[in-house]
N, CA and C atoms as an extended XYZ file, in Angstrom:
240
Properties=species:S:1:pos:R:3:atomname:S:1:resname:S:1:resid:I:1 pbc="F F F"
N         0.839       -1.177        0.000 N   UNK     1
C         0.000        0.000        0.000 CA  UNK     1
C         0.887        1.244        0.000 C   UNK     1
N         0.676        2.152       -0.939 N   UNK     2
C         1.486        3.374       -0.948 CA  UNK     2
C         1.177        4.240        0.275 C   UNK     2
N         2.203        4.902        0.790 N   UNK     3
C         1.991        5.738        1.973 CA  UNK     3
C         1.380        7.085        1.625 C   UNK     3
N         1.467        7.484        0.370 N   UNK     4
C         0.921        8.759       -0.077 CA  UNK     4
C        -0.325        8.528       -0.927 C   UNK     4
N        -1.233        9.516       -0.949 N   UNK     5
C        -2.424        9.377       -1.793 CA  UNK     5
C        -2.055        9.229       -3.264 C   UNK     5
N        -2.933        8.572       -3.996 N   UNK     6
C        -2.779        8.438       -5.442 CA  UNK     6
C        -3.694        9.447       -6.111 C   UNK     6
N        -3.132       10.222       -7.015 N   UNK     7
C        -3.899       11.164       -7.832 CA  UNK     7
C        -4.143       10.487       -9.178 C   UNK     7
N        -5.403       10.358       -9.578 N   UNK     8
C        -5.738        9.841      -10.900 CA  UNK     8
C        -6.021       11.042      -11.798 C   UNK     8
N        -5.209       11.223      -12.819 N   UNK     9
C        -5.314       12.379      -13.712 CA  UNK     9
C        -5.562       11.898      -15.146 C   UNK     9
N        -6.715       12.233      -15.668 N   UNK    10
C        -7.062       11.800      -17.027 CA  UNK    10
C        -6.204       12.504      -18.070 C   UNK    10
N        -6.166       11.924      -19.238 N   UNK    11
C        -5.367       12.474      -20.324 CA  UNK    11
C        -6.135       13.419      -21.220 C   UNK    11
N        -5.544       13.736      -22.354 N   UNK    12
C        -6.134       14.635      -23.338 CA  UNK    12
C        -7.504       14.115      -23.760 C   UNK    12
N        -8.487       14.962      -23.790 N   UNK    13
C        -9.888       14.653      -24.100 CA  UNK    13
C       -10.534       13.721      -23.092 C   UNK    13
N        -9.892       13.559      -21.928 N   UNK    14
C       -10.458       12.749      -20.859 CA  UNK    14
C       -11.403       13.578      -20.002 C   UNK    14
N       -11.916       12.958      -18.963 N   UNK    15
C       -12.900       13.591      -18.090 CA  UNK    15
C       -12.904       12.824      -16.769 C   UNK    15
N       -13.452       13.417      -15.723 N   UNK    16
C       -13.631       12.672      -14.495 CA  UNK    16
C       -14.990       11.984      -14.517 C   UNK    16
N       -16.015       12.731      -14.929 N   UNK    17
C       -17.355       12.168      -15.098 CA  UNK    17
C       -18.007       12.868      -16.277 C   UNK    17
N       -18.603       12.095      -17.172 N   UNK    18
C       -19.207       12.633      -18.389 CA  UNK    18
C       -20.711       12.397      -18.340 C   UNK    18
N       -21.486       13.465      -18.509 N   UNK    19
C       -22.946       13.368      -18.544 CA  UNK    19
C       -23.407       13.645      -19.969 C   UNK    19
N       -23.954       12.620      -20.609 N   UNK    20
C       -24.410       12.762      -21.988 CA  UNK    20
C       -25.880       13.123      -22.075 C   UNK    20
N       -26.639       12.834      -21.023 N   UNK    21
C       -28.085       13.062      -21.072 CA  UNK    21
C       -28.573       13.855      -19.867 C   UNK    21
N       -27.792       14.791      -19.406 N   UNK    22
C       -28.210       15.614      -18.285 CA  UNK    22
C       -27.987       14.939      -16.948 C   UNK    22
N       -28.484       15.577      -15.902 N   UNK    23
C       -28.237       15.111      -14.533 CA  UNK    23
C       -29.157       13.963      -14.115 C   UNK    23
N       -30.207       13.699      -14.866 N   UNK    24
C       -31.165       12.655      -14.470 CA  UNK    24
C       -30.626       11.244      -14.694 C   UNK    24
N       -29.705       11.084      -15.600 N   UNK    25
C       -29.123        9.771      -15.903 CA  UNK    25
C       -27.693        9.772      -15.377 C   UNK    25
N       -27.290        8.698      -14.683 N   UNK    26
C       -25.916        8.665      -14.143 CA  UNK    26
C       -24.870        8.883      -15.230 C   UNK    26
N       -23.792        9.538      -14.848 N   UNK    27
C       -22.718        9.823      -15.779 CA  UNK    27
C       -21.779        8.637      -15.964 C   UNK    27
N       -20.885        8.778      -16.912 N   UNK    28
C       -19.856        7.784      -17.188 CA  UNK    28
C       -18.594        8.222      -16.454 C   UNK    28
N       -18.058        7.352      -15.637 N   UNK    29
C       -16.859        7.671      -14.869 CA  UNK    29
C       -15.618        7.168      -15.615 C   UNK    29
N       -14.681        8.057      -15.846 N   UNK    30
C       -13.435        7.719      -16.540 CA  UNK    30
C       -12.669        6.625      -15.796 C   UNK    30
N       -12.645        6.719      -14.464 N   UNK    31
C       -11.886        5.781      -13.636 CA  UNK    31
C       -12.799        4.713      -13.024 C   UNK    31
N       -13.857        4.342      -13.716 N   UNK    32
C       -14.860        3.400      -13.211 CA  UNK    32
C       -14.211        2.126      -12.665 C   UNK    32
N       -14.525        1.839      -11.414 N   UNK    33
C       -14.024        0.627      -10.771 CA  UNK    33
C       -12.640        0.768      -10.159 C   UNK    33
N       -11.824        1.634      -10.705 N   UNK    34
C       -10.447        1.776      -10.230 CA  UNK    34
C       -10.419        2.462       -8.866 C   UNK    34
N       -11.186        3.538       -8.722 N   UNK    35
C       -11.186        4.245       -7.438 CA  UNK    35
C       -11.692        3.351       -6.321 C   UNK    35
N       -12.751        2.602       -6.579 N   UNK    36
C       -13.305        1.703       -5.561 CA  UNK    36
C       -12.337        0.575       -5.225 C   UNK    36
N       -11.671        0.014       -6.224 N   UNK    37
C       -10.726       -1.083       -5.982 CA  UNK    37
C        -9.536       -0.618       -5.142 C   UNK    37
N        -9.030        0.562       -5.423 N   UNK    38
C        -7.909        1.085       -4.643 CA  UNK    38
C        -8.348        1.446       -3.225 C   UNK    38
N        -9.508        2.081       -3.098 N   UNK    39
C       -10.012        2.458       -1.779 CA  UNK    39
C       -10.278        1.227       -0.919 C   UNK    39
N       -10.719        0.143       -1.533 N   UNK    40
C       -10.970       -1.100       -0.802 CA  UNK    40
C        -9.687       -1.676       -0.201 C   UNK    40
N        -8.554       -1.302       -0.759 N   UNK    41
C        -7.259       -1.748       -0.244 CA  UNK    41
C        -6.663       -0.731        0.732 C   UNK    41
N        -7.462        0.262        1.124 N   UNK    42
C        -7.012        1.253        2.082 CA  UNK    42
C        -6.157        2.359        1.496 C   UNK    42
N        -6.207        2.520        0.194 N   UNK    43
C        -5.408        3.542       -0.484 CA  UNK    43
C        -6.253        4.798       -0.650 C   UNK    43
N        -5.696        5.936       -0.260 N   UNK    44
C        -6.392        7.204       -0.471 CA  UNK    44
C        -6.287        7.580       -1.942 C   UNK    44
N        -7.432        7.790       -2.577 N   UNK    45
C        -7.485        8.087       -4.008 CA  UNK    45
C        -8.136        9.447       -4.216 C   UNK    45
N        -7.507       10.259       -5.034 N   UNK    46
C        -8.028       11.572       -5.384 CA  UNK    46
C        -8.121       11.633       -6.904 C   UNK    46
N        -9.286       12.004       -7.410 N   UNK    47
C        -9.408       12.183       -8.855 CA  UNK    47
C        -9.284       13.671       -9.167 C   UNK    47
N        -8.492       13.961      -10.156 N   UNK    48
C        -8.276       15.336      -10.588 CA  UNK    48
C        -9.099       15.591      -11.842 C   UNK    48
N        -9.558       16.799      -11.982 N   UNK    49
C       -10.336       17.168      -13.155 CA  UNK    49
C        -9.715       18.409      -13.787 C   UNK    49
N        -9.298       18.266      -15.020 N   UNK    50
C        -8.762       19.397      -15.774 CA  UNK    50
C        -9.531       19.491      -17.091 C   UNK    50
N        -9.324       20.562      -17.809 N   UNK    51
C        -9.966       20.733      -19.105 CA  UNK    51
C        -9.580       19.577      -20.027 C   UNK    51
N       -10.531       19.060      -20.808 N   UNK    52
C       -10.195       17.952      -21.709 CA  UNK    52
C        -9.210       18.341      -22.809 C   UNK    52
N        -9.109       19.634      -23.093 N   UNK    53
C        -8.134       20.099      -24.080 CA  UNK    53
C        -7.600       21.448      -23.614 C   UNK    53
N        -6.558       21.867      -24.232 N   UNK    54
C        -5.931       23.128      -23.868 CA  UNK    54
C        -4.431       22.962      -23.890 C   UNK    54
N        -3.743       24.029      -23.552 N   UNK    55
C        -2.284       23.964      -23.575 CA  UNK    55
C        -1.771       23.108      -22.427 C   UNK    55
N        -0.582       22.595      -22.601 N   UNK    56
C         0.052       21.808      -21.545 CA  UNK    56
C         0.188       22.654      -20.290 C   UNK    56
N         0.562       23.901      -20.459 N   UNK    57
C         0.754       24.791      -19.310 CA  UNK    57
C        -0.539       24.999      -18.539 C   UNK    57
N        -1.643       25.234      -19.250 N   UNK    58
C        -2.933       25.476      -18.598 CA  UNK    58
C        -3.432       24.222      -17.891 C   UNK    58
N        -3.300       23.072      -18.547 N   UNK    59
C        -3.751       21.815      -17.934 CA  UNK    59
C        -2.887       21.462      -16.734 C   UNK    59
N        -1.586       21.694      -16.819 N   UNK    60
C        -0.684       21.411      -15.695 CA  UNK    60
C        -0.985       22.329      -14.515 C   UNK    60
N        -1.281       23.589      -14.793 N   UNK    61
C        -1.610       24.534      -13.725 CA  UNK    61
C        -2.892       24.101      -13.014 C   UNK    61
N        -3.892       23.681      -13.765 N   UNK    62
C        -5.155       23.224      -13.172 CA  UNK    62
C        -4.936       21.949      -12.364 C   UNK    62
N        -4.113       21.040      -12.867 N   UNK    63
C        -3.796       19.827      -12.126 CA  UNK    63
C        -3.111       20.183      -10.809 C   UNK    63
N        -2.185       21.116      -10.859 N   UNK    64
C        -1.514       21.566       -9.645 CA  UNK    64
C        -2.484       22.149       -8.634 C   UNK    64
N        -3.455       22.931       -9.111 N   UNK    65
C        -4.479       23.491       -8.226 CA  UNK    65
C        -5.315       22.392       -7.585 C   UNK    65
N        -5.705       21.390       -8.389 N   UNK    66
C        -6.481       20.259       -7.881 CA  UNK    66
C        -5.716       19.541       -6.780 C   UNK    66
N        -4.446       19.270       -7.031 N   UNK    67
C        -3.631       18.548       -6.055 CA  UNK    67
C        -3.478       19.369       -4.782 C   UNK    67
N        -3.184       20.647       -4.934 N   UNK    68
C        -3.014       21.511       -3.764 CA  UNK    68
C        -4.287       21.552       -2.916 C   UNK    68
N        -5.429       21.644       -3.580 N   UNK    69
C        -6.698       21.754       -2.873 CA  UNK    69
C        -7.112       20.423       -2.228 C   UNK    69
N        -6.967       19.320       -2.949 N   UNK    70
C        -7.500       18.038       -2.489 CA  UNK    70
C        -6.528       17.231       -1.645 C   UNK    70
N        -5.224       17.414       -1.818 N   UNK    71
C        -4.242       16.602       -1.080 CA  UNK    71
C        -3.811       17.250        0.234 C   UNK    71
N        -4.207       18.470        0.460 N   UNK    72
C        -3.953       19.163        1.732 CA  UNK    72
C        -2.479       19.104        2.167 C   UNK    72
N        -1.580       19.365        1.209 N   UNK    73
C        -0.161       19.437        1.541 CA  UNK    73
C         0.577       18.125        1.617 C   UNK    73
N        -0.102       17.006        1.390 N   UNK    74
C         0.550       15.694        1.421 CA  UNK    74
C         1.351       15.486        0.133 C   UNK    74
N         2.386       14.667        0.218 N   UNK    75
C         3.059       14.206       -0.990 CA  UNK    75
C         2.094       13.248       -1.687 C   UNK    75
N         2.197       13.150       -3.000 N   UNK    76
C         1.257       12.312       -3.753 CA  UNK    76
C         1.989       11.484       -4.806 C   UNK    76
N         1.296       10.448       -5.276 N   UNK    77
C         1.720        9.656       -6.427 CA  UNK    77
C         0.702        9.947       -7.523 C   UNK    77
N         1.178       10.347       -8.699 N   UNK    78
C         0.270       10.699       -9.794 CA  UNK    78
C         0.244        9.569      -10.831 C   UNK    78
N        -0.953        9.123      -11.159 N   UNK    79
C        -1.138        8.164      -12.246 CA  UNK    79
C        -1.927        8.898      -13.312 C   UNK    79
N        -1.330        9.022      -14.492 N   UNK    80
C        -1.966        9.776      -15.573 CA  UNK    80
C        -2.062        8.932      -16.820 C   UNK    80
């Protein structure tokens, strides 16, 4: 078990949750099953959400903001 939280960061044109038919129908989760499987092993999992497209600099800055906000100063392992 890793001692630091795992950050799951989607790639280009990825998403954390995609809603194709509004809020009434459940969305499609990019990391479906993975977050639950890791959490079941006692691993802290954080999903990051950045723009599906844009410059590397803008997406990296948003990822950094997500990590800073959600990891509360902890060191992290990033899976992208």
